BADREN-30051 format. One record per residue (C-alpha): residue in three letters; x, y, z. Coordinates in steps of 0.05 Angstrom, whole numbers, plus 32768, in hexadecimal, padded with zeros to 4 digits. Layout:
(rec ALA,(X,Y,Z)) ...
END
This chain:
(rec MET,(7E2D,7E95,7FB9)) (rec HIS,(7E23,7ED5,7FDF)) (rec LEU,(7E5C,7F07,7FE7)) (rec THR,(7E60,7F43,8014)) (rec ASN,(7E76,7F86,7FF6)) (rec ILE,(7EA2,7FB9,8019)) (rec HIS,(7E64,7FDB,8036)) (rec GLY,(7E4A,7F9A,8056)) (rec GLU,(7E13,7F8E,8023)) (rec THR,(7E04,7F49,8007)) (rec VAL,(7E14,7F3E,7FBE)) (rec PRO,(7DF7,7F00,7F9C)) (rec VAL,(7E23,7EDE,7F68)) (rec PRO,(7E01,7EC9,7F3D)) (rec ASP,(7DCC,7EFF,7F3F)) (rec PRO,(7D87,7EE1,7F32)) (rec GLU,(7D71,7F20,7F0D)) (rec ARG,(7DAB,7F30,7EDF)) (rec LEU,(7DF0,7F1E,7EC5)) (rec VAL,(7E2C,7F29,7EF2)) (rec HIS,(7E6D,7F44,7ED8)) (rec LEU,(7E9C,7F29,7F0D)) (rec GLN,(7EDE,7F4F,7F06)) (rec PHE,(7F1E,7F3C,7F2B)) (rec ARG,(7F4F,7F75,7F34)) (rec ARG,(7F8F,7F7E,7F5C)) (rec PHE,(7F95,7FA8,7F9B)) (rec ALA,(7F74,7FE5,7FBA)) (rec GLY,(7F8E,8024,7F97)) (rec CYS,(7FAC,7FFD,7F5C)) (rec PRO,(7FB5,8033,7F26)) (rec VAL,(7FA9,8003,7EEC)) (rec CYS,(7F6A,7FE7,7F0D)) (rec ASN,(7F50,802C,7F1D)) (rec LEU,(7F5B,8044,7ED6)) (rec HIS,(7F33,800A,7EBC)) (rec LEU,(7EFC,8010,7EF1)) (rec ARG,(7EF3,805A,7EE0)) (rec SER,(7EE2,8045,7E99)) (rec VAL,(7EAE,8016,7EB6)) (rec VAL,(7E92,804D,7EE2)) (rec LEU,(7E8A,807C,7EA6)) (rec ARG,(7E5F,8048,7E83)) (rec HIS,(7E3E,8028,7EBF)) (rec ASP,(7DF8,803F,7EAA)) (rec GLU,(7E02,801C,7E67)) (rec ILE,(7E1A,7FDC,7E8A)) (rec ARG,(7DDE,7FDD,7EB9)) (rec ALA,(7DAF,7FE9,7E7E)) (rec ALA,(7DCA,7FA8,7E60)) (rec ALA,(7DB4,7F84,7EA1)) (rec VAL,(7DFB,7F7A,7EBA)) (rec ARG,(7E10,7F82,7F02)) (rec GLU,(7E58,7F95,7F0E)) (rec VAL,(7E7B,7F72,7F47)) (rec VAL,(7EC6,7F81,7F51)) (rec VAL,(7EF4,7F57,7F7C)) (rec PHE,(7F36,7F70,7F98)) (rec HIS,(7F68,7F49,7FC2)) (rec SER,(7F6A,7F81,7FF5)) (rec PRO,(7F48,7F86,8039)) (rec ALA,(7F05,7FAB,803B)) (rec ALA,(7F21,7FE5,8064)) (rec GLU,(7F55,7FF4,802F)) (rec LEU,(7F21,7FEE,7FF8)) (rec ARG,(7EF2,801F,801B)) (rec GLU,(7F2B,8053,8017)) (rec HIS,(7F34,8049,7FCC)) (rec ALA,(7EF3,802E,7FAF)) (rec ALA,(7EB9,8043,7FDB)) (rec ASP,(7E9F,8073,7FA6)) (rec LEU,(7E98,803E,7F70)) (rec PRO,(7E4F,8035,7F5A)) (rec PHE,(7E53,7FE9,7F5C)) (rec ASP,(7E64,7FB2,7F8C)) (rec VAL,(7EAC,7FAC,7FA3)) (rec ILE,(7EC1,7F6C,7FC7)) (rec ALA,(7EFD,7F63,7FF4)) (rec ASP,(7F1F,7F1F,7FEC)) (rec PRO,(7F61,7F26,8012)) (rec ASP,(7F69,7EDB,8019)) (rec LYS,(7F5E,7ED3,7FCD)) (rec VAL,(7F28,7E9E,7FD7)) (rec LEU,(7F01,7EB7,7F9A)) (rec TYR,(7F40,7EBF,7F71)) (rec LYS,(7F50,7E75,7F7D)) (rec ARG,(7F08,7E60,7F70)) (rec TYR,(7F08,7E83,7F2C)) (rec GLY,(7F4F,7E73,7F19)) (rec VAL,(7F68,7EBB,7F19)) (rec ALA,(7FB3,7EBB,7F24)) (rec ALA,(7FEC,7EE9,7F37)) (rec SER,(802A,7EED,7F0D)) (rec LEU,(8068,7F18,7F03)) (rec ARG,(8052,7F20,7EBB)) (rec SER,(8017,7F4A,7ED4)) (rec LEU,(8047,7F86,7ED6)) (rec LEU,(8081,7F6F,7EAB)) (rec ASP,(805A,7F62,7E6B)) (rec PRO,(806C,7F9C,7E3C)) (rec ARG,(8023,7FA0,7E25)) (rec VAL,(800F,7FBC,7E69)) (rec TRP,(8046,7FF2,7E6E)) (rec PRO,(801F,8028,7E48)) (rec THR,(7FE3,801B,7E74)) (rec ILE,(800E,801F,7EB3)) (rec LEU,(802A,8062,7E9D)) (rec ARG,(7FE5,807D,7E8D)) (rec ALA,(7FC8,8062,7ECE)) (rec VAL,(8000,8081,7EF9)) (rec ALA,(7FF9,80C3,7ED3)) (rec VAL,(7FAF,80C5,7EE4)) (rec ALA,(7FB6,80AC,7F2C)) (rec LEU,(7FF2,80D4,7F43)) (rec PRO,(7FD8,811C,7F41)) (rec PRO,(7F9D,8110,7F72)) (rec VAL,(7FCC,80E9,7FA0)) (rec LEU,(7FFF,8122,7FA0)) (rec ARG,(7FC8,8155,7FAD)) (rec GLY,(7FAE,812C,7FE8)) (rec LYS,(7F6B,811F,7FC8)) (rec LYS,(7F74,80D3,7FC2)) (rec PRO,(7F9C,80A2,7FED)) (rec ALA,(7FD9,8081,7FD0)) (rec PRO,(7FD7,8035,7FCA)) (rec ALA,(7FFA,800F,8001)) (rec ALA,(8045,8008,7FF8)) (rec ARG,(803C,7FBD,8003)) (rec PRO,(7FF5,7FAD,7FEF)) (rec ALA,(7FD3,7F71,800F)) (rec GLY,(7FD9,7F37,7FDE)) (rec GLY,(8011,7F5A,7FB7)) (rec ARG,(8013,7F80,7F76)) (rec LEU,(8017,7F46,7F45)) (rec GLY,(7FCE,7F33,7F3B)) (rec LEU,(7FB2,7F25,7EF6)) (rec PRO,(7F6C,7F3D,7EE4)) (rec GLY,(7F32,7F0F,7ED8)) (rec ASP,(7EED,7F1B,7EBA)) (rec PHE,(7EB1,7EED,7EBE)) (rec LEU,(7E6B,7EF7,7EA3)) (rec ILE,(7E3C,7ECD,7ECD)) (rec ALA,(7DF3,7EBE,7EBA)) (rec PRO,(7DBB,7EBE,7EEE)) (rec ASP,(7DBB,7E72,7EED)) (rec GLY,(7E05,7E71,7F00)) (rec ARG,(7E22,7E60,7EBB)) (rec THR,(7E61,7E84,7EA8)) (rec ILE,(7E50,7EA2,7E64)) (rec ALA,(7E96,7EBE,7E57)) (rec ARG,(7ED8,7EC5,7E7B)) (rec LYS,(7F1B,7EE6,7E71)) (rec LEU,(7F59,7ED9,7E9A)) (rec GLY,(7F88,7F13,7E8F)) (rec ARG,(7FD0,7F0A,7E77)) (rec HIS,(7FE9,7F4B,7E96)) (rec ALA,(7FCF,7F80,7EC6)) (rec GLY,(7FAA,7FA7,7E91)) (rec ASP,(7F8B,7F6C,7E6C)) (rec GLN,(7F41,7F6F,7E7D)) (rec TRP,(7F00,7F78,7E57)) (rec SER,(7EF0,7FBF,7E41)) (rec VAL,(7EA8,7FD5,7E4A)) (rec ASP,(7E9D,7FCB,7DFF)) (rec GLU,(7EB7,7F83,7E04)) (rec LEU,(7E8B,7F76,7E40)) (rec LEU,(7E4D,7F91,7E1E)) (rec ALA,(7E5B,7F69,7DDF)) (rec LEU,(7E5A,7F29,7E0A)) (rec VAL,(7E15,7F36,7E27)) (rec PRO,(7DE4,7F06,7E05)) (rec ALA,(7DA2,7F1F,7DEA)) (rec LYS,(7D7F,7EEF,7E19)) (rec VAL,(7D9C,7ECD,7E56)) 
END
């Protein structure tokens, strides 16, 4: 399968050269998603050194994603019709935000995201994001031959692999 990132470039999944960490996030500008993705950005060199390609899917249109995620050093895919979400079984649920385990993450994410928005340095997320706010995260580690080596379907908005968890899943040989 070949996807197209928000810059119009083709992204092979699986990638014939390396593993793919296919991440499913919520909407453009999602504070919880952005908090997590910043942790991935900080360790992106480490992830690449482990022969892993990051590919992040949002259920927002490409134009909205370019406003919020154009500076990310990995591929960002727009899937406003949730075709990939359905294909991989990544759901939306009210528990994404109501699960008490995510509340501290939501507070931390808003505390980090709000100051740049108030200073006009970052755009605020849409009041009514395409696809809604209730998406659950999903993480898949896909081998060059297309096998899914590992997967995690989140139980709430902040339930995704950390970079340490991802790197621990990378096999010595693929």
